N, C-alpha and C positions, 0 to 999 in steps of 0.2 A: 366780449366784455359784458358783465352783468349790469343791468340798469334797474335801480330801485327808486320808485316814486313814493314820496312821503307827503300825503295830504293832511294838513293840520300840523305841519312840522314845527310851528311856533309853540306847540303845547309842551308840557313837561316830558312827553315821550320823545320829542324830536332829537334832543342831544343824546339821550340814553341809548335809543335804538340805533342811531347813526354810529355812535362809538362801538356798540356791540357788533355791528356789521363789519366795521373796519378792523375789529379784533380777530376776525377769521382770515387765515391766509388765502382762502379761496376768493375773497372779495377785496383784496388790497388794491386791485386795479379797477374796481367797479365805478360806476357813475351814480351818485346819490342826487336825486332831483327833489329839492325841498319846495313845498307849496304851502302858502298860507295867505289869507287875505289881510292879515295884520302885518303891515310892512315892518314895523319896529321889531316885533317878535321874530319875524322871518329873518331879518338882518342879524339879530343876535345869534340865532341858531346857525345860520350860514357862516358867520364869523367863527363860531366855536368849532364847527366841523372842518373848516379850512385850516384853523389852527392845529387841529389834530393831525390832519394830513401833512402839514408842514413840519410839525414837531416830530412826527414819527417817520418822516421822509417816505411817504407812501405814494404810489403812482395813481391813486384814486382821484376822481374829479367830483366836485360838488357844484351844483347850480341852484339858483333860487328864482322863483317866479310867483306871482299872485294869480296866475291863470293855469289851472291844472291841465287843460287840454294842450297846452304848449309842450308838456313834457311826458304825458301819458303814453304817447305813441312809442311802441317798441319796449315798454317796460316789462321786465320779467316778474317783478313783484311790486305790489302796491300796499303800502301801510296807511291806514286811516286812523286818525286821532283828532277829530274835529269837535268844536263847540259852536253850534249854530245859534245865532242871536246875541251872543255875548259870552263873557268868561264862564267856564263850566261850573264853577262853584263860588262865584262872587258877582255882585252887581245884578242888573236886570238882564234877561228875564228871570234868572234864577231867584232873585229876590222876591218877585211876584209869586213864584211857585212854592215858596216856603212861607212867606209872611201872610198871604191871603188865607191859606188853609188854617194858619195859626189862629186867625180871628174866629174861626169856627170850631176851635178846640182841638185841632189836629196837630199833634207834635210830630214833626219829621226829623230824622237825623241827617240823612244824606240826600234823599229825594231824587235818586237817579236810576232806580231799577224797578221797583213796584211800589207805588204810592200815588196819590193824586198829583204830586209834583212830577213824578216820573212819567205819568201819562202825558202831561203837557210838554215835558222835555221831548218825548217821542213825537208828539204832534208837530213841534217846530223843527225837529231834527230829521225825522223820517223822510219827508219829501226830498230834501237835499241829498240825503244818502242814496235814495233811489236814483236821483239824477247822476250822482257819482258812479253808481253801478252801470248805468246806461252809457256813460262816457267810457268806462272801462270796456264794456262790450264792443263799443265802436272803435276804440283806438288800440287796445291791447287785450284782445279776447282770450289769449292763452295765459295771461298773467295770473299768479296766485295772489289773492287779496287777503290781507291780514288786518282784521278790524279790532281796534282798541276802544272804540267809542261806545258810550252808554246812552240809553239802556240797551245793553248787549243783546239779550235774548230777543227783544222786540225788533231791533235793527237787523240782526242776522236773519230773522224770520222774514221780514219785509223784503230785504234785498235779494235773498235767494228765491223768494216767491215771484218777484218782479223781474228777475233777470236770469241769465244762464252763467253768471260769473262763478269762478272757482274760489270760494271764500271760506275762511274759518275765523271765528271770533276768539280773541285771546284776553285772558284775565290773569292776574297773579295771585288770586286768593287761594287756589289749590296748593301751589308750592309754598306760598307764604304761611298758610295754616300749618303745614307740616313742620316748619321751623318752630312755630309756637307750640305745637303738640310735643315736639322733642324737648323743648325747655320745660314744659309742665311735667313730663314723665321722666326727665333725666336721661333721655336716649338721644344720641347724636342724630340729627335729622337726616343725615346722609345714610344712616343705617335703617331708616324706616321705609318699608315697602307698603304701598297702598293701592287700593282699587276704589276709585271715586267716580260717582255718576249722579246726575240729577239735572238741574237747570242752573244757569249762571247765577252766582251768589246764593244758590240754595242747592249745592251739590252735597252728596253724602259719602262719607268714608265707609264704604260697605265692608272693606277689610283694612285692618292696620296690623302689620306684622314687622318683627325685627329681622335682622339679617339671617337668622336661623329659622325663619318662617314661623316663629312663635307668635300667637295672637297677643296683641298689645292692648286690646280693649279691657281685660281685667285690670291692668295697671292704670289705665285711664279712669276707670271707675273708682279706683282707690284715691287718686289725686283729686277727683271731682268732689270728694267728701272733705278735702282739706280747705278750710276757709281762706287760707292765705293764697291758695291757687285759684279757688272759685272766684274770688273777688276780681281777678284780672280778666275774666271772660264770663260774666254772670249769665247773660242770655244764652250763649252757646252751651254752657254746662247745664242750664235748666232744660233746654231743648233735649240735650243728650240724656238727662235723667228720665225724662218723660217719654221720649220717642225712641231711645235706644241707640242712636247713632250721632256722631259728631258732624256738624255742618261746616261748610267751607267759609262762609263769609263772617265778618267780624261781629261782635256783640252789637255795636251801634247800628250796623246795616241790618242784621237779622231781625232786630226788634221792629223794623218797619214792615216786614213782609208777612207778619202773623198778628193776630188780634190780642195777644196775651200780655204785652209789656208796656204799652204807652198810653193806656186809657186815662190815667190821672197822674198828677204831679207826684203824689205819694208813691204810686206804683213805679214811676220812672226813677224816683229817688232810691227806692228799695233795690233797684238793679243798677244804680249808678249811671243812669242814662242822661246824656245831655241832648241838645237839639241844635239844628243848624240855625245860625244867626247871621246870615249874610248882610252886608251893608248894601244900600241902594246904588252905590257907586263903586266900581271896581277900583281897588287900590293899585294904581299903576306903579307906584314906587316899590311895591312888593315884587312885582314882575322884574323891575330893574335890579333889585337886590338878588333875585334868583340868577340873573345872567352874570352878575358879578361873582356869585358863589361858584358857578360852574367854571368860570374862567380861572378862578383861584385854584380850583381842583386841578385844572390842566397845568397851571404854572408849577404847582407843588409836586406833580407826578414825576417819576423818574423814567425817562424814555427808554433807558436800557432794559427796564423790566418788561417792556412791551405792553400793548393793550390787552385787556382780559374781558371777555364778554360777561355780562351779568346773568342773573337767573331768568330774565325776561325771555319768553319763548321765541320771539319773532326771528332773531338771527339764527337760532339753532334749527328752526324749521326751514329757513332758506338754505342753510348749509346741507341739510338732509335732502331736500329736493334737488339741490345742485350736484351733490356728490354721490347720492345713493346710500350714504352711511345712515342707518336707521336712527330715528329719534322718536321717543314716546313722550307725549304731553297730553294734557286735558284741553280740549278745544270745543268750541260751540259750533254745532253742525245741525243740519235738518235731521229730524228723528225718523229716518227711513228704516223702521224695523229694529232700532237699536235698543231703546227702553220700551218694552212691549206693553207696559201698563201706563204709559203716558201718551198723550195725543200724537197720532202719526204725522201731523202737520207742523208740530211746534219745533222750537230750537232747543236742543239739549246740550249739556256740557259733559263730555264723556272721554275716556281714554282714546287717543288716536295714535296710530303708528304712521310714520312718515319716512319715505325714501324717494328715489327718483320717479317712482310710479305715481306719486301723489300723496294726499292725506287720506288715510284709511281709518274711519271710526271703528272701534271695537264693539262687537255685540255684547250687550249687558243682560238682556232679558228682563224679567220682572224685578223691580226693587220692592222692598217691604211696603205693604199697602198704606201704612200710616205716613210714610215718606212720600209716596206717590200722591196722597191726598193733599199734603201741604204744597207740593209742587203744582198740583192741578188748581189749587186756589189762586195761584199766581198766573198760571197758564191761561185761565179763563179771562183774566184782565189783559194779558198779552195779546190773545187772539183778537179781541174786540178792538184794541188799540191799533194793531196791525191792519185790521180791516178798515178802520177809520182812516188811516194814512193812505192805503192803496185805493180805497173807494172815495176818498176826500169827503168823508161822512162825519159831520158834527154829531149826528144822532148816535152813531156807534161810539164816538169818543165819550159821550155822556153815559152810555150804557156801561162802558168800561169803568167809569168813575164810580158808579153806584155798586159795582161788584168788588171794588178794591177793599181788601180785608181791613186795613187800617182806617180808611175813611168810614166804613160801616160801623166801626166800634163807637164813633163819636156823633154821627149825624143822622138825622132823619132823611128820608128821600127828598122832602121839600127843601131842607137845608143844603143837601148836596146839589140840587138843581140851582139854588141861589149862588152857592159858592162856584159852581162850574161856570155860570154865566159871568160872574165877576172875574174869574181867571181868564175866560175867553176874551173879555173886553180888555183886560190888562195886557194880554199877550197878542192882541189883535194884529199888530204889525208883523208878527212872525207867523201868522196863521192865514196868510193870503191865498194859500193853495186850496183852502176849503170853501 
């Protein structure tokens, strides 16, 4: 019987990935072990998964605990989707990491991947993720680890550098963007073949082809000139026009990773860019509304139609590893000779083939130099932040901050130092490892 441990099961991924797992015949008798330190969120997802099992009359089992070590032993797969310190995108400490930089003129959109906010998210999240990796080494060393937690590139880099776990990082931007590109070009997304590589949230569609292997980039260039299409994805189309390739992450996200779009309010407005405005207190009632919504979805579903897995990669990877039936996806893995003009020690997001032998990243070789340069501007920040986490170094955290592309567009070195110290003080209770 397969055992799947889900750390951070009270997150938005808990109910979706659990339902995906149960939708595969190979896992109908599995044990799903849900872990979360928030007892209310954990109880909600536990109840949801048990309702699925009962409603579809499955032989699976579900258990829940606030202590991950209780259930990690013997796990075949471990899914991680945690938020360390508070809600991922509401309340504190996220509030600190958005609103304090805003005082210094830094407008962030999401602040979870590469920005001053993302650096501090990594500083508070990284040490606990490394501890999770060490628990997995201790209790289920043969398990495959599937990480959904951001900042993806930095966390995957740190965890694989600090441990020997078998891990791949998962995001939905690659397959999600294909659906968007299909809508822009009038091509069914299931008929688009692609070859995509780079880093998480800044991967590049090196090839876009239709089912007859015809290049779709000429069609994409045509629609990029249509104002009605352009306005839906301003930053990505602008990057495409100047750099020659379409990028994986959304317009709001991408605007944070480069210095071209968020310098002034006028510039942000010209690209229809908003900014993150979290409240200082997490809206618990919204979490409760979410639980009610997923329960209503369950009640409205027709059990005779059976469960169907979503496009999220996790359950499909587990099935490929379990059955040997191949599955291809884009995953975040160590750059061991995969993209040859990116740093050999960083984490890259590349095509991977999976079957019973494991997750096998595909060789990419060199990517166009202008794309590698944009990736490297982020990788430089990632490297120093990872080193800050692994070495418990406040100095390297500061050095990462002064190299961040978005921060450098707005602040002098003296201002960055002042802001860094203010952020450090505000987040101090989550930075006790340093």
